[in-house]
C-alpha positions, 0 to 999 in steps of 0.5 A, spaced: 499 499 500 502 506 497 505 512 503 505 517 497 500 522 502 501 529 501 502 532 507 502 540 508 509 543 511 510 549 514 513 553 508 507 552 504 510 545 500 506 538 499 511 533 501 512 527 498 514 520 502 521 521 499 521 528 502 521 532 495 516 538 493 511 535 489 508 542 488 508 548 490 502 552 493 503 560 491 499 565 495 493 567 491 494 575 490 488 579 490 488 584 485 487 592 485 487 598 481 481 601 477 480 595 473 479 591 479 474 596 481 470 595 475 469 588 476 466 589 482 461 594 480 456 588 477 455 585 484 455 592 487 450 595 483 446 589 484 446 590 491 445 597 491 439 597 486 435 592 491 436 595 496 429 600 496 424 593 496 428 590 502 428 597 506 421 598 504 420 591 506 423 592 512 420 598 515 413 596 513 413 589 517 417 591 523 413 598 524 408 594 523 409 588 527 412 592 533 408 598 535 403 593 534 406 588 540 408 596 543 400 598 543 398 591 547 404 591 552 399 591 558 394 585 556 401 582 557 401 579 550 404 584 546 411 582 549 410 576 546 408 580 539 414 584 540 420 578 540 416 577 534 418 583 531 426 582 534 426 575 530 424 578 524 429 584 525 434 579 526 432 576 520 433 582 516 439 584 519 442 576 517 440 578 510 443 584 509 449 581 512 449 575 507 448 580 501 454 585 504 458 578 503 454 577 496 457 584 494 464 583 495 465 585 503 469 580 508 464 577 512 462 581 518 462 577 525 455 574 527 453 576 534 452 571 540 445 570 541 445 566 546 449 569 553 455 563 555 454 560 560 447 561 562 442 555 563 437 555 557 430 555 560 424 556 557 422 562 559 430 565 557 428 562 550 421 565 549 423 573 552 431 572 552 431 577 545 428 583 550 435 583 554 439 582 548 442 588 545 443 585 539 436 585 537 435 591 538 441 594 534 438 589 529 430 592 529 434 599 530 437 597 523 432 595 520 427 600 521 431 606 522 438 606 520 438 602 514 432 605 511 436 611 511 442 609 509 439 605 503 434 610 500 439 615 499 444 609 497 439 607 492 437 615 489 445 616 489 445 609 484 440 610 480 441 617 478 449 616 478 447 610 472 442 614 469 446 620 468 452 615 465 448 611 460 443 617 459 449 621 457 453 617 452 447 615 449 443 622 448 445 622 441 442 615 440 435 617 442 435 625 443 433 625 436 426 623 437 424 628 443 420 634 439 425 640 440 419 646 437 418 648 443 425 648 446 428 654 448 434 652 452 440 648 452 444 645 457 450 646 453 449 652 451 448 655 458 454 652 460 458 654 455 455 661 457 457 661 465 465 658 462 466 663 457 461 669 458 459 673 451 462 667 447 459 667 439 459 659 439 455 657 433 454 650 433 448 645 431 443 645 438 443 638 437 450 635 436 452 641 442 447 637 447 449 630 444 457 632 445 455 635 452 451 630 454 456 625 452 462 628 456 458 628 462 455 621 461 462 619 460 464 622 467 460 620 471 460 612 467 468 612 469 466 614 476 462 609 477 465 604 480 468 609 486 461 611 487 458 603 488 465 602 492 464 608 496 456 606 497 457 599 499 462 600 504 458 605 509 453 600 508 458 595 510 461 600 516 453 601 518 453 593 519 459 591 522 458 597 527 450 595 528 450 587 525 456 584 528 459 581 533 461 586 539 468 585 542 465 583 549 462 577 545 470 575 543 471 576 550 466 571 552 468 566 547 475 567 550 473 566 557 469 560 554 475 557 551 480 558 557 474 555 561 474 548 556 482 549 555 483 549 563 477 543 564 481 539 558 487 540 561 485 538 569 481 531 566 488 530 561 492 530 567 488 527 572 487 522 567 495 521 566 496 521 574 491 515 574 495 511 570 501 513 573 498 510 580 496 504 576 502 503 572 506 503 580 501 499 583 502 494 578 509 494 577 514 497 582 510 496 587 508 489 586 516 488 585 518 491 592 514 487 595 515 481 592 523 483 594 521 484 601 518 478 602 524 475 599 529 479 603 526 477 609 526 469 607 533 470 606 533 472 613 530 466 616 534 461 612 541 465 612 543 460 618 540 454 617 540 453 609 545 458 606 545 456 599 537 458 599 539 464 602 543 466 597 538 464 592 533 469 594 538 474 595 540 474 588 532 473 585 531 479 591 537 483 586 533 481 580 527 484 583 530 490 584 534 491 577 527 490 575 524 495 579 529 500 577 528 499 570 521 500 571 522 506 575 526 509 569 521 508 565 516 511 568 520 517 569 521 517 561 513 517 561 514 523 566 520 528 563 523 524 559 530 526 560 533 526 552 527 531 551 529 536 557 537 536 555 537 535 547 530 537 546 523 536 541 527 534 535 532 530 538 526 526 542 522 525 536 527 522 533 529 517 539 522 514 538 522 513 531 528 509 532 525 505 537 518 504 534 518 496 531 515 498 524 519 502 520 519 510 521 521 516 516 522 522 519 520 529 516 522 534 521 522 540 518 525 545 525 530 548 527 534 544 531 536 549 536 529 551 536 527 550 544 520 550 545 516 551 552 517 545 556 509 544 556 509 544 548 514 539 547 512 534 552 505 535 550 507 534 543 513 529 545 508 524 548 502 525 543 508 523 538 509 516 542 502 515 542 500 516 536 506 511 533 505 506 539 497 505 537 500 504 530 504 499 531 499 496 535 493 497 531 493 500 525 498 493 521 502 499 518 509 497 514 510 504 514 510 509 518 511 517 516 513 523 522 513 530 520 513 536 524 513 542 521 512 550 524 506 553 520 504 561 519 497 563 519 497 570 516 489 571 517 490 570 524 498 572 524 500 565 529 505 560 528 502 552 529 506 546 531 504 540 525 505 534 528 502 529 523 503 520 524 501 517 517 501 510 516 499 505 511 496 500 515 487 498 515 485 505 517 478 505 521 481 509 528 476 514 530 476 520 536 470 517 540 469 517 549 473 510 550 478 510 546 485 512 545 485 518 541 480 521 547 485 522 551 490 526 545 485 530 544 484 532 551 492 534 552 492 538 546 485 542 548 489 544 554 494 547 550 488 550 546 490 545 541 486 541 535 487 534 534 484 532 526 483 525 524 482 521 518 482 514 518 477 511 513 476 504 513 482 500 509 487 506 511 491 510 510 490 513 517 493 521 518 492 524 525 495 531 526 496 535 532 496 542 531 499 547 537 498 554 537 505 558 540 505 563 544 507 571 543 513 570 545 515 563 542 512 566 536 517 572 536 523 566 537 521 562 532 521 569 527 528 570 529 531 564 528 
């Protein structure tokens, strides 16, 4: 079974099993300039021209429902009608966000509609919007602000497009207009204003056609700036009234940190329980056995020296085995090689000790040292994944891949650790499985465990750990 599985490296390349680059992912550069503005005109103009029917519908529906609810508040049922108006406002606001995205604008983050960490009761589910500021901002946006802004932008758009198209095509349709009673020509008025007392003698229709064409051309050339500017006004209003607040981001941050802390506590608790079990089943039993052997040897030392000597030899073997088990357990806590020589050497030692051949693809600076908790977690995750692959996957080849990856949008550096085997697959991230403990360990570091293991294989499991700001600085310097 082939192991030629593409894996993204930290340099934006796809690396094959042999470590050679098979493709390069070039970043897509966003085109800018006047022509780029013109490419956005159809969508922006469609957004602006469709604004009028939408804002009229929003104003009509929201006003009718909301003020009906206000008028019936005294009999309590009005509260439910007001809540309905808030939900309708949310729908119109969401539609505006979708339209802005369709017009080419960046997506506006959706607000948090349900307060984090608060129990959801039936009463809160029904009347919760009444105490949520986002709903009221959406209502204000749909009933007042968007109507004013939308009406102004629609008028400007229609006027600009009308002058543009009408001006450059006046020579075609202007000849069909009645001119028998026309005494004032716009071009003549403008010429007299610019050059008082001029004696310009031009056929009125020709002069008017030239003036209208020039005016229409100016408006047409500036149309991209007008549509972009008006859409940006809508975008600014949307960000201010329809987007998430900073407090929402802080609440999410607190919730994520709480979840990460809970996952870390659960992972450490599981590790301590496993360590306790290993000590009980291993060294403790051997020490009890050694104590019994020493006691027996003491009793037989005078009566049967040969038997006592055999018991002492067996006790010495028990002591040697106990020491080996304690050393193995200490490596499970903090491997000395990881402390002394860093993550790269630790991963190489894991690959060398694997019972299945491991191909190492370690794209890290050997001199780079990460925080101990990151190096320790990466080491243990790699050890666990390599052990699982050797025991359960029936693989004949394993790839161990490690690299740093920079995310431009988030301005964050991630440590990516992949273990890929050509085995039978079927690994799942579910309760009761070994991968769940790895997921909890990574969540404690705000990391991610990705599992791709279809039945029949191959299996690709990636551990992605974000690095802190101080670590990012050291990475940049290295």
